C-alpha positions as CSV (number, residue, x, y, z in Angstrom):
1,X,72.8,96.9,96.7
2,X,73.1,93.5,98.2
3,X,75.6,92.4,95.5
4,X,77.7,95.4,96.4
5,X,77.7,94.5,100.1
6,X,78.7,90.9,99.2
7,X,81.5,92.1,97.0
8,X,82.8,94.5,99.7
9,X,82.8,91.7,102.3
10,X,84.5,89.3,99.9
11,X,87.2,92.0,99.1
12,X,87.7,92.6,102.8
13,X,88.1,88.8,103.5
14,X,90.6,88.5,100.6
15,X,92.9,91.1,102.0
16,X,92.0,93.5,104.8
17,X,95.2,95.4,104.7
18,X,94.9,95.9,100.9
19,X,91.3,96.9,101.4
20,X,92.2,99.5,103.9
21,X,95.0,100.9,101.8
22,X,92.8,101.2,98.8
23,X,89.9,102.9,100.6
24,X,92.1,105.3,102.6
25,X,93.9,106.3,99.5
26,X,90.7,106.7,97.5
27,X,89.1,108.8,100.3
28,X,92.1,111.0,100.6
29,X,92.3,111.6,96.8
30,X,88.6,112.6,96.8
31,X,89.2,115.0,99.6
32,X,92.2,116.5,97.7
33,X,90.0,116.9,94.6
34,X,87.4,118.7,96.7
35,X,90.0,121.0,98.3
36,X,91.5,121.8,94.8
37,X,88.1,122.6,93.4
38,X,87.1,124.8,96.3
39,X,90.4,126.6,96.6
40,X,91.0,127.0,92.8
41,X,92.8,128.9,91.3
42,X,95.3,128.9,94.2
43,X,95.0,125.5,96.1
44,X,97.6,124.6,98.7
45,X,99.8,122.5,96.4
46,X,102.5,121.7,99.0
47,X,100.0,120.0,101.3
48,X,98.1,118.4,98.4
49,X,101.2,117.0,96.8
50,X,102.2,115.5,100.2
51,X,98.9,113.7,100.4
52,X,99.1,112.7,96.7
53,X,102.5,111.1,97.3
54,X,101.2,109.2,100.3
55,X,98.1,108.0,98.5
56,X,100.1,106.9,95.4
57,X,102.3,104.8,97.7
58,X,99.2,103.3,99.4
59,X,97.7,102.5,96.0
60,X,101.0,100.9,94.8
61,X,101.2,98.7,97.9
62,X,97.6,97.7,97.5
63,X,98.2,97.0,93.8
64,X,101.2,94.8,94.6
65,X,99.1,92.9,97.2
66,X,96.4,92.5,94.5
67,X,99.0,91.1,92.1
68,X,98.5,93.8,89.5
69,X,102.0,94.8,88.2
70,X,100.5,97.3,85.7
71,X,98.9,99.2,88.5
72,X,102.1,99.0,90.6
73,X,103.9,100.6,87.7
74,X,101.2,103.3,87.2
75,X,101.2,104.2,90.9
76,X,104.9,104.2,90.9
77,X,104.9,106.7,88.1
78,X,102.3,108.8,90.0
79,X,104.5,108.7,93.1
80,X,107.5,110.0,91.1
81,X,105.5,112.7,89.4
82,X,103.9,113.9,92.6
83,X,107.2,113.8,94.4
84,X,108.7,116.1,91.8
85,X,105.7,118.4,92.3
86,X,106.2,118.2,96.1
87,X,109.9,119.1,95.8
88,X,109.1,122.0,93.4
89,X,106.5,123.3,95.8
90,X,109.0,123.2,98.7
91,X,111.6,125.0,96.6
92,X,109.1,127.7,95.8
């Protein structure tokens, strides 16, 4: 447990904005997964896609700040996919 605390403190010191982006995005994604599970088979996709787009952007920013181009590309793709889902949800 102590090693985890040290790692978290080190990660925070290395980039507090990145740390916040990653943790907010991860927390929101977990919340979305819970909402989807509890409201299945008819979850509120419009609202969920809006959050997914936001979290993908946060993860892409954090990945860029971390210097991980492969993750930037992946979260860029997630942003595009979720944006398509959001637009389709809006259109009905």
